[in-house]
N, C-alpha and C positions, 0 to 999 in steps of 0.2 A: 628574944627575936633578934636583937643586935648581933649575938653570937652566930645565929643561924645565917643571918645576912652576910656577915663577914666570911663565914665558911664557904657559902655559895660563891661569893665574889672571888675568893682565893682559888676555888676550883675552876671557875671560868678562866682565870688568868693561866692556870696550869694547862688547860686545854688549848688556850691561844698559843702558849709556848710550844705545844706539841706540833704546831702548824708547819714547821720548816725543817725537814730532814732529807738526807740523801744516803743510800744504804750500802754497806759493805756487802761483798758477794755472798758470804755465808749467811748473812742476816736478810737477804733480799725478800724472803717470803714471810718473815716474822710479822711485820705490820701491814704487809700488802693487802689492799682492799678497803672496805668501808666498815666503820664502827659507829655505834650510837649510844649516847648517854643522855642524862637529864640535867637541866639547870633550872631551878625554880620551876616556873610553869612552861618552860620551853625545852627544845631539843638541841643537843649538841651532836653534830655529825662530822666525823673526821674521815677524810679520804687519803689514802697512801697509795701512790701509783708511780712506778718507774722513777723513783728517786725524788718525787715531789709530794707534798702533803698540804692539805687545807683543813681548817676547822671552821665550822659555821654554827652560829647560835641563832635560832628563830623559833617563833611560836606558830600556832596554826594560822594566825592572821598577820603577823608582823615580822620583818627582818630585823635582827638585832646587831650582828657583827659577823665579820670573817677575817681570817688572817691566813697566810700561807707562804710556801717557799720550798727550796731544797732541804734535805735533811741527811745527817750522817749518824751512824750508829756504831758504838764501841761497847761490846758486851751488852749490859742492860742499861746503858746510859746513852741518851740522845743529845747531840748538840744541835741547837736550833739557830738558824740564820733567817730572820724575818725578811722577806722580799716585799710584802705588802701587808697593810692592816687598814681595815675600813674605819676603825674607831680611834686610832692613835697613831699618827704618821711617825711619831718619834720612836716607835718600836722597830720601824724599818732599818735594817743594817745592823741591829743589835744581836748579840749571841746570848743564849742561855742554856743551861743544862738541866736535864730531868731524868728521873728514874722511871723505868717502865717494866711491867711484867706481863707476859701473855700466858694464861692458863686455859688451854682449850680455846673456847670462843669468848673468853673474858680478857679484857685489857685493863690493867690497873696502872695509873700514872700518878706521879707526885714530883713536885719541885725539890731540888736539892735543899736540905735544911728545913723542909716542911713535910716530914714523913707522916705526921699525924693528920695530914689533910690529903685525902686521896680521892681520885675520881675513877669510877668503874664504868667501863663501856662494854657493850656486847657487839660481837661481830655480825655484820649484815651480809658481807660477801667476801670472797678471797681474791678479787681483782683478776678473775680469770674469765675473759670473754674476748671475742674477736676484735671488738673496738676498744678494749681496755688499754689505756695509755694516756699520755699528755700530748695534746694536739695543738698545732698552731696553723692558723689560716695562711695558705700560700698563694691561691689564685681565686679570682672571682670572675663570673661571667658578665661581660659588658659588650653591648651591641653585637650579640651572637658569638663572641669569641671569649676564650679564657685568658684573662690578663693577670700576669703575676702582680702580687701585692708589693708595692714599693714601700720599704721600711726605712725610716731614718730615726736616729736616736735610740732610746731604749724602751720606748713605749711598746707594749704588746698585748694581744688578747689571746689567752690560752683556754682550752677546754679540757678538763680531766674527766675520764670515764673509768670507773671501776667495773665490777661485774654487773651491777644494777643501778648505780648512781652516777649522776653527772654534775659538774659545776663549771661554769665559764666565769672568767674574771678579766677585766681590762685594767692594766696597771702600768706604771712606769717606776721601776725600782730606783732609778737614778734621782728622780725628782720627788719620790715618795707619793706619787699620785696614785689614788684609788678612784677609778672612773665608774665602776659598777660590777655586779655580779648576779648570778641567778643559778638555781640548781633544784635538784629533786631526783626522781627515778626515771629510768629510761628502759626501752626494750628495742631490740634489733633482730628482726625475723623476716625471712622471705623478701629481703630487699626494702623493707619498711623500718625507718627509725622513728621511734615516738618518745617525746619528752613529756613528762608529767611534772609541772612546776609547783614546787613546795616553798620556795622563797625567791624573791626578786627585789633587789635593793632599791631600784628606781621607781617601783610601782607595786605596792603590796596587792593591788586589785587583780594583778596577773596570777596570783596564787590559785591553784585549782584547775588552771587551763591546761590543755593537752595539745601538743603540736606534733604533727606527723610529717615526715619528709621521705623521699626516696633516698636510699643510701646504698653505696657500693664501695667496696675495697678494691682499688685498681692501681697497679704499678706503684704499690707502696703508699698510695694516697687514699684518703676518704672522701669520696664524691658525695656531696650533700645538696640536695635540691628540693624546692617546694615553695612555701609561703612563710615569710617571717612572721613574728608576733604582731607586727603592724599590718600584715596582709600583703606585703610587697613580695614579688617573685624573687627568688634567689637561687643561684647555682654556685656553690663554693667548693673548693678543694682544700682539704686540710692535711698537713704532714705531720709526722711524729716530731715533737719538739726535741732538740738535741740538748 
């Protein structure tokens, strides 16, 4: 049992390492999209979209951890730069290398020096959809007018969408702050954007809920309106993160 536990722990670390990459032009489609694997009784979901990646570990009823950031690829080796981590802030700002192999719809990853411990994941989607990308909120409706979001410092809230999955996260890389995350599946059809929540770091009771919004792509922005998870009216504009 001890060996099995150690192996699972090592593989979870491997997946957390895979969290932060940014892609060379010829490799941009290799990891793009969503992937899923298992860790103990939980799920590991990795998202790779537009040079950013996240990995989240959760069960049907509880959030476990998430990490993420930009990633770079050289041949079959990825160099990881952690930008956030929910479980260990000391990982933020560190770099690690890992080996990966894509064979059809299967992704195999292993840490350098740990070739005997591999994690295998299956592709969920290829990151090809109208809303696929990394988004950052730019404007919010206040008093009947769209007001630009005033930013100071390095704190930010990003939302990643692949072909079928979403994840938002509020972080500050400079201070290593992790303020929260949530994610699951989504659909966008006929002007309706719907999220199905599978994990929510601040409140596990939100798991299983579905939220629907009016959505529109206009002038390069994603216009998003409806009711928040707290029941408050919202109208937001999100732009693609640079």
